[in-house]
N, C-alpha and C positions, 0 to 999 in steps of 0.2 A: 982532338976535343970532341965531346959528345954533341950530336945535333939535337938532343932532347932538351926542352926547357928545364930550368932549375926546378927540382921537386917532382918532375914527371918521370915515372919509371918506364924503361923501354918495354915494348911489347914482345911477347913470345907467341909463336904460331904453333898450334898442335891440332890433332883431330881427336874427337871423343865419339866413339861409335860411328866413325866415318864422317862426322860433321866437323868442318873446319871452324876453329875457334882462335881468337886472338885476345890475349889478356895481359895486363901488366905483369912484369917479372915479379915473382914472389907470391902470386896468386896460387892457391892450392887447387888441385884437380877438382875437389868437391865444390869449391866456390866457382870455378870455371864452368862446371857442368850445370850448376844452378843458374848461372847467368845465361847459359845457352838453352835453358829449358829442358835439360836432361836430368831425370830423377836418379839420384843415388841415395838409397835409404841409409839412415843412420839413427841409432838410438842414443848414443852417448854424446853426440855433437849437436850444438845449436849455434847459429851465427853469432849470438851474443857472448859465447863462451870460448875460452881458449881450447883448441883441439887437443885431445889426449889419445885418441885411437884405442879406446878401451873395448868397445863392442865388436869391432872388426866387421860389421855389416857393410861398411862403406868401401870395402876393398875392391880394387880394380886390377885389370891385367895390363901392364905396360911392357910386357915382353921380358921381364926379369924372372929369376928363378922361382920367386914366390909372389903371390898377390900382395899389393901394397895398400895401406890405408889412405884413401883419397883425401881425408880431412887433414892429413899431415903432410902429404907429398906435394911439393911445389911443382908447378908446370915447367916443362923444359922445351926449348926450341926443337921442333920436329917430333915431339913425343906422339906416339900413337896409343891411345887409351881405349881399351875395351871395357865398358862399364856394364854391359848386359849380355855378355857371352854365355853360352851354356855352362862353362866351367864356373864363372862368377856367380850366376844365378843358382847353380847347384850348391855352391858354398853357402850362399845366403839362406837357402832352403834348409840345409842341415843345421846351420847355426840357429835359425828361428825355431826349429823343432826342439833343439836342445834347451833353448831358453823357455819354451812353452812347457817342457817336461818338468821344469823347476818352478813354474809359475802357478801358484796355488789359487787359481781362479775358481771359486766355488759357486759362481752364478753365471748367467748367460752373457753373451757378448753385449746384448742390448742393455742389460742392467749394468754391466761394467762400464759402458760408455756413459750411462746416465749419472753415475756417481762421480765420474772423473772430472777434474777441473778442465780438461781439454780432451783432444782425441787420444785414444789409447793406441800409440804407435805400434806396440808389440802385437796387439790383437789385429790391427790392420795388416801387418805382415803375415800373421798366421792365416788370415782370410785369403791373402794373396797367394800364399804357397800351398794352401790346401789343408783340410782338417786332419788328414791322416798323420800319425806321429809314431815312428818306429821305436821311440825311446820310452822306457818306463817312467812313471811319475817319480820325481825326486822327493826329497823330504827336507824340511827346515828344522833345525834345532834352534828356532827363534821364537820369541813371543809373537803372538798373532797380531794384536792390535794395540795401539797406544791412543787412547781417546781422551787424554788428559788436557789437551789444548781446547779452548773454547771455539777455535776457528778451524783447525786443521786436524783431520783424522789420518793416522799413520797405520798402514797395513804392511807390516814387515814381510809377510809371505807373498806379497805382490811386487816386492822390490827386486830388481835385477842387478843392483849394485853398479849402475852406470856412472854414478858420481855426479850426475847433472845437478842435483839439489845441493851437493856440497860446494861445487864450483860456483853456482848461482849465489849462494849465501856468502861465499868469500869474495868472488870477483865482481859481482854486480851490486850487491847490497853492502858488502864489507862488514857483515855482522859476525862471521867466523863462529857460528854456533854449531853447525852440522859437521860430523866427522864419521869415522868408522870404528867399530869395535867388534871383538870376537874373531874367531878363526874357523875356516872350513864351512860346514853347514850352519854354524852359529854366527857367521859374519853378518853384520847388519849396519845400517846407518844409526848414529847416536847423536844426542844433543848435549852439548857441554861435556861434562865428565860422566856420560851415560846416565843422564837424568831423564825422567819423563818429559816429553816435549812441553807440557803445560807448566812445569816448574823450572824449566831451563831459562836461559836468557833470550829465547825466541821472541821477536816482536810482532809475529803474525803478519808479516808484510805480504805473504802470498807468493813470493818469488819462487820458492821451492815447488809449490803446486803448479805454477805457470810453466815450469820447464820439465816436470816429471813426465816421462814418456809412457808410464803405465798408470794404474789406479792405486799406486802405493801411497800417494799423498793427495788427499781429496778435501773438498770443502764440506764442512759439517753442516753448513747452513743451506738448506734446499732453496734453489732459485737464485742464489747469489753467484755471481761470476767474478772470481778473483782476478785481479790485474796486478802486474808488477808494481811494487811500491805500497801495496796494502789497500788500494782503492777497489771498490766493488761496484759493479754495474747495478 
């Protein structure tokens, strides 16, 4: 019989960057690192959302053939995790550069932050890994902006297709308004059956803005601070 009380999961012991950590079985590496105060960057993941491992920035080295997505991989007994080794950091730097090459930011970092609903996580990573970028600027076969909503401005060319807004709309607010449309360079987020946001079933709750890691979804009303559920400060 188990010595654990009913409903209490057994603990597993592991190390993350040499730091001993104990967490309940089923905890992901990303969650364990967060609890231990160890930063693992992620663009597609948020604690309020189901992890999907889209962005691959949260990968870590656990001694397997390939790096693994820490937001998806559960901790195991005796696991030794390298979350900031030169190989892992090199992977993140290259991936950040690729994302920035396709990120059509036409204003300064300061202006980008000013219009965003929150911190622009991609620009933060770009600052961290350096301004030099070996990759040529990409292109989007997408419309630039959708300003049809009275509350939310959509800039498709600043979208990195992380799907945070889609999952927040579905999983947190249960509105099921946002999806994807198009292929290749034309791929973009869409509202209902690819309607302008302002004529779709969007209720302007602000959840998509709250979770967007870039300036793709921003508040059109200067000075307003959107909060999940549609309330503003």
